[in-house]
Structure formats: C-alpha cells, structure tokens
DRENVEX-379739 format. One record per residue (C-alpha): residue in one letter; chain; x, y, z. Coordinates in steps of 0.2 Angstrom, whole numbers, plus 5000, padded with zeros to 4 digits. Example, Ala and Ser with C-alpha at 12.3 -4.5 7.8 and 13.67 -1.06 7.14 Angstrom:
2
[node 'A'; 'A'; [5062; 4978; 5039]],
[node 'S'; 'A'; [5068; 4995; 5036]],
This chain:
199
[node 'M'; 'A'; [5562; 5458; 5878]],
[node 'R'; 'A'; [5561; 5445; 5864]],
[node 'R'; 'A'; [5542; 5448; 5863]],
[node 'G'; 'A'; [5544; 5467; 5860]],
[node 'Y'; 'A'; [5557; 5463; 5847]],
[node 'H'; 'A'; [5545; 5452; 5838]],
[node 'L'; 'A'; [5531; 5464; 5839]],
[node 'K'; 'A'; [5543; 5478; 5832]],
[node 'S'; 'A'; [5549; 5466; 5818]],
[node 'S'; 'A'; [5531; 5462; 5813]],
[node 'I'; 'A'; [5526; 5480; 5812]],
[node 'A'; 'A'; [5541; 5484; 5801]],
[node 'F'; 'A'; [5537; 5469; 5790]],
[node 'V'; 'A'; [5519; 5474; 5788]],
[node 'F'; 'A'; [5524; 5492; 5785]],
[node 'F'; 'A'; [5536; 5486; 5772]],
[node 'V'; 'A'; [5523; 5475; 5763]],
[node 'V'; 'A'; [5511; 5489; 5762]],
[node 'F'; 'A'; [5524; 5501; 5756]],
[node 'L'; 'A'; [5528; 5489; 5742]],
[node 'C'; 'A'; [5510; 5486; 5737]],
[node 'F'; 'A'; [5508; 5505; 5736]],
[node 'I'; 'A'; [5523; 5508; 5725]],
[node 'S'; 'A'; [5518; 5493; 5714]],
[node 'L'; 'A'; [5500; 5501; 5712]],
[node 'L'; 'A'; [5507; 5518; 5708]],
[node 'I'; 'A'; [5518; 5511; 5695]],
[node 'I'; 'A'; [5504; 5501; 5687]],
[node 'T'; 'A'; [5493; 5516; 5687]],
[node 'M'; 'A'; [5505; 5527; 5679]],
[node 'M'; 'A'; [5509; 5515; 5665]],
[node 'K'; 'A'; [5490; 5515; 5660]],
[node 'V'; 'A'; [5488; 5534; 5660]],
[node 'P'; 'A'; [5486; 5541; 5642]],
[node 'D'; 'A'; [5500; 5552; 5635]],
[node 'I'; 'A'; [5494; 5570; 5637]],
[node 'I'; 'A'; [5510; 5579; 5636]],
[node 'T'; 'A'; [5507; 5596; 5629]],
[node 'S'; 'A'; [5516; 5604; 5614]],
[node 'N'; 'A'; [5512; 5622; 5609]],
[node 'G'; 'A'; [5497; 5622; 5620]],
[node 'S'; 'A'; [5488; 5607; 5613]],
[node 'M'; 'A'; [5487; 5589; 5618]],
[node 'S'; 'A'; [5496; 5576; 5608]],
[node 'F'; 'A'; [5481; 5564; 5607]],
[node 'Y'; 'A'; [5471; 5579; 5601]],
[node 'N'; 'A'; [5483; 5582; 5587]],
[node 'N'; 'A'; [5482; 5564; 5581]],
[node 'M'; 'A'; [5463; 5565; 5582]],
[node 'N'; 'A'; [5463; 5580; 5570]],
[node 'S'; 'A'; [5476; 5574; 5558]],
[node 'L'; 'A'; [5470; 5568; 5541]],
[node 'K'; 'A'; [5479; 5554; 5532]],
[node 'A'; 'A'; [5490; 5561; 5517]],
[node 'S'; 'A'; [5479; 5550; 5505]],
[node 'D'; 'A'; [5463; 5559; 5511]],
[node 'N'; 'A'; [5469; 5576; 5505]],
[node 'Y'; 'A'; [5483; 5572; 5493]],
[node 'N'; 'A'; [5473; 5575; 5477]],
[node 'S'; 'A'; [5463; 5590; 5485]],
[node 'I'; 'A'; [5479; 5601; 5485]],
[node 'G'; 'A'; [5487; 5595; 5469]],
[node 'S'; 'A'; [5505; 5591; 5464]],
[node 'F'; 'A'; [5512; 5608; 5467]],
[node 'G'; 'A'; [5504; 5610; 5484]],
[node 'N'; 'A'; [5510; 5593; 5489]],
[node 'M'; 'A'; [5528; 5597; 5483]],
[node 'M'; 'A'; [5527; 5613; 5494]],
[node 'I'; 'A'; [5520; 5604; 5509]],
[node 'N'; 'A'; [5534; 5591; 5508]],
[node 'M'; 'A'; [5547; 5604; 5509]],
[node 'L'; 'A'; [5542; 5607; 5528]],
[node 'P'; 'A'; [5548; 5596; 5542]],
[node 'E'; 'A'; [5535; 5584; 5548]],
[node 'D'; 'A'; [5539; 5587; 5567]],
[node 'L'; 'A'; [5536; 5605; 5568]],
[node 'T'; 'A'; [5520; 5616; 5568]],
[node 'F'; 'A'; [5516; 5627; 5553]],
[node 'T'; 'A'; [5502; 5635; 5544]],
[node 'V'; 'A'; [5503; 5636; 5525]],
[node 'F'; 'A'; [5493; 5648; 5514]],
[node 'L'; 'A'; [5494; 5636; 5499]],
[node 'P'; 'A'; [5490; 5643; 5481]],
[node 'S'; 'A'; [5477; 5632; 5472]],
[node 'E'; 'A'; [5482; 5623; 5457]],
[node 'T'; 'A'; [5473; 5636; 5447]],
[node 'A'; 'A'; [5483; 5650; 5455]],
[node 'F'; 'A'; [5499; 5641; 5452]],
[node 'E'; 'A'; [5495; 5640; 5434]],
[node 'R'; 'A'; [5488; 5658; 5432]],
[node 'D'; 'A'; [5500; 5667; 5443]],
[node 'L'; 'A'; [5516; 5657; 5441]],
[node 'R'; 'A'; [5513; 5649; 5424]],
[node 'L'; 'A'; [5516; 5631; 5432]],
[node 'N'; 'A'; [5507; 5616; 5425]],
[node 'T'; 'A'; [5510; 5598; 5429]],
[node 'S'; 'A'; [5512; 5592; 5411]],
[node 'D'; 'A'; [5527; 5604; 5408]],
[node 'S'; 'A'; [5534; 5610; 5424]],
[node 'L'; 'A'; [5538; 5594; 5433]],
[node 'V'; 'A'; [5548; 5586; 5419]],
[node 'G'; 'A'; [5566; 5586; 5414]],
[node 'E'; 'A'; [5577; 5601; 5417]],
[node 'K'; 'A'; [5562; 5612; 5422]],
[node 'M'; 'A'; [5559; 5602; 5438]],
[node 'N'; 'A'; [5574; 5611; 5447]],
[node 'D'; 'A'; [5567; 5628; 5442]],
[node 'T'; 'A'; [5549; 5623; 5448]],
[node 'Y'; 'A'; [5557; 5617; 5464]],
[node 'A'; 'A'; [5566; 5633; 5467]],
[node 'L'; 'A'; [5550; 5644; 5463]],
[node 'I'; 'A'; [5539; 5634; 5474]],
[node 'S'; 'A'; [5552; 5635; 5489]],
[node 'R'; 'A'; [5552; 5654; 5487]],
[node 'V'; 'A'; [5533; 5654; 5487]],
[node 'L'; 'A'; [5533; 5643; 5503]],
[node 'G'; 'A'; [5544; 5656; 5511]],
[node 'F'; 'A'; [5531; 5669; 5509]],
[node 'S'; 'A'; [5516; 5658; 5512]],
[node 'A'; 'A'; [5521; 5648; 5529]],
[node 'I'; 'A'; [5520; 5654; 5547]],
[node 'P'; 'A'; [5528; 5644; 5561]],
[node 'R'; 'A'; [5513; 5642; 5571]],
[node 'V'; 'A'; [5495; 5635; 5571]],
[node 'L'; 'A'; [5482; 5647; 5564]],
[node 'D'; 'A'; [5465; 5639; 5560]],
[node 'S'; 'A'; [5450; 5648; 5554]],
[node 'T'; 'A'; [5442; 5649; 5571]],
[node 'M'; 'A'; [5456; 5659; 5578]],
[node 'V'; 'A'; [5452; 5674; 5568]],
[node 'S'; 'A'; [5438; 5685; 5574]],
[node 'A'; 'A'; [5426; 5693; 5562]],
[node 'G'; 'A'; [5430; 5712; 5560]],
[node 'K'; 'A'; [5448; 5710; 5567]],
[node 'E'; 'A'; [5465; 5709; 5557]],
[node 'V'; 'A'; [5479; 5699; 5564]],
[node 'S'; 'A'; [5497; 5699; 5557]],
[node 'Y'; 'A'; [5511; 5687; 5557]],
[node 'D'; 'A'; [5528; 5686; 5549]],
[node 'S'; 'A'; [5531; 5672; 5536]],
[node 'L'; 'A'; [5546; 5661; 5536]],
[node 'S'; 'A'; [5554; 5674; 5524]],
[node 'G'; 'A'; [5550; 5689; 5535]],
[node 'F'; 'A'; [5536; 5694; 5524]],
[node 'E'; 'A'; [5521; 5701; 5534]],
[node 'L'; 'A'; [5504; 5692; 5532]],
[node 'F'; 'A'; [5488; 5701; 5536]],
[node 'V'; 'A'; [5474; 5689; 5540]],
[node 'S'; 'A'; [5456; 5694; 5542]],
[node 'K'; 'A'; [5438; 5688; 5539]],
[node 'D'; 'A'; [5427; 5698; 5526]],
[node 'E'; 'A'; [5409; 5702; 5529]],
[node 'G'; 'A'; [5403; 5685; 5523]],
[node 'G'; 'A'; [5415; 5676; 5536]],
[node 'V'; 'A'; [5428; 5671; 5523]],
[node 'L'; 'A'; [5446; 5671; 5528]],
[node 'V'; 'A'; [5457; 5683; 5518]],
[node 'V'; 'A'; [5476; 5684; 5518]],
[node 'N'; 'A'; [5484; 5700; 5511]],
[node 'G'; 'A'; [5469; 5703; 5500]],
[node 'V'; 'A'; [5467; 5685; 5493]],
[node 'K'; 'A'; [5452; 5675; 5498]],
[node 'L'; 'A'; [5454; 5657; 5505]],
[node 'E'; 'A'; [5445; 5644; 5495]],
[node 'R'; 'A'; [5447; 5630; 5508]],
[node 'V'; 'A'; [5452; 5631; 5526]],
[node 'D'; 'A'; [5459; 5620; 5540]],
[node 'I'; 'A'; [5466; 5605; 5530]],
[node 'R'; 'A'; [5476; 5595; 5542]],
[node 'R'; 'A'; [5493; 5586; 5537]],
[node 'G'; 'A'; [5500; 5580; 5554]],
[node 'K'; 'A'; [5505; 5596; 5563]],
[node 'L'; 'A'; [5502; 5607; 5548]],
[node 'V'; 'A'; [5487; 5617; 5545]],
[node 'V'; 'A'; [5484; 5621; 5526]],
[node 'H'; 'A'; [5473; 5634; 5519]],
[node 'V'; 'A'; [5470; 5634; 5500]],
[node 'I'; 'A'; [5470; 5652; 5493]],
[node 'D'; 'A'; [5465; 5659; 5476]],
[node 'G'; 'A'; [5481; 5667; 5473]],
[node 'V'; 'A'; [5500; 5667; 5477]],
[node 'I'; 'A'; [5507; 5677; 5491]],
[node 'M'; 'A'; [5523; 5686; 5486]],
[node 'D'; 'A'; [5532; 5702; 5488]],
[node 'A'; 'A'; [5533; 5715; 5474]],
[node 'E'; 'A'; [5551; 5710; 5469]],
[node 'F'; 'A'; [5547; 5692; 5467]],
[node 'E'; 'A'; [5530; 5696; 5458]],
[node 'Q'; 'A'; [5540; 5706; 5445]],
[node 'S'; 'A'; [5552; 5692; 5442]],
[node 'V'; 'A'; [5539; 5679; 5438]],
[node 'Q'; 'A'; [5529; 5690; 5426]],
[node 'P'; 'A'; [5533; 5688; 5408]],
[node 'D'; 'A'; [5544; 5701; 5399]],
[node 'F'; 'A'; [5531; 5703; 5385]],
[node 'D'; 'A'; [5512; 5705; 5384]],
[node 'E'; 'A'; [5505; 5688; 5378]],
[node 'D'; 'A'; [5492; 5697; 5367]],
[node 'D'; 'A'; [5505; 5704; 5356]],
C-alpha cells in the first residue's frame, strides 16, 4: 500500500513540475511577443513605422498648416486636406507677418478652425486608396461633403482642387497639401472682400 502511495505521489509531483514549467514558458513567450493590437484595421507598429517626426515636415506645411494640425487630437485618426501657404494667403488673405500677431491672432485662429471643419475627415485616406477613374465621397467634420478622385494624370483632386503633396504623416494623421481652400459658399462669401481691390 505504501509503495502505491509513493508511486502516485511521484507521478503527481512530476505532473506538477511539468505544469509549472509549461506555464512559465508560456508567460515568458507572451512577454516577448510584439504588440500587434489593431486599431482601425492597421497594426500599431505599422503606424509608428510610417510616422514622420514633426520636425521632418514642420516647415513643409507652414505656420498656418501647423496651427490647423495642432487643433486635432493626437490620439485619433484624421485625414486633412490642408491649404498650402500660398492658398492661405491668396484665398483667405492670411500672411504670417500680419495674421499671427496681436489681436489678429484670435481672428486667424477662428478662421483656421472653420477651414479645418471643412477640410478634415475622421478616417485615414491616403493616395493609394483612391482608384483612377472613380470618385469617393466623405463627410468632413462640419458635415460638408468632400469628393475625392484622381484626374487623367493620376493627381488627386478634392472638390475640384488639385493636391500638391500627398500622404504626409503626422502620427495618426494623414495630411494632403492642396492648392486651394475647401469651404462652402456661405463661408466663401464671408471671407471675400467687400470691395474690388483694383478700384
């Protein structure tokens, strides 16, 4: 009887040791697995790999562009159709020497935040996601509908405005620089001067 008891105890002991080794091995293995938790259909390490440092593209989108980008939360995904510095000056009469100083700063901030509402969509849309010859539409943050397509030369166009540069990454943001400002008719009338500058 004692011999059978020792045999059963030895088997139980070996089973227990093997079980502990298996659990330890499992825990160690799981600790070494890279983080591949998906968010919005893309892997987190893929997002980090494609992100550019802010210093890499800070100057490429200008002061007003950076002001607009900084209005968006860093932890959410957006695509922004960002006016070029030339478009800010030509279409909205904003220039860095005058519009970012003193009391005009608040007006500039309000104007740019309004443009952001027309220009940003809450999803990733890079240039490869738009097929040639097809038009896709998305609602911007303000509910304004954006129509995105590629022209015959393969250049992206949004609401009739050509894109100058595409697929600039800023963390989770995708930025496309456009040669114009996206806005509705009412806002466009409000930013036009009351008189003709040639008079």
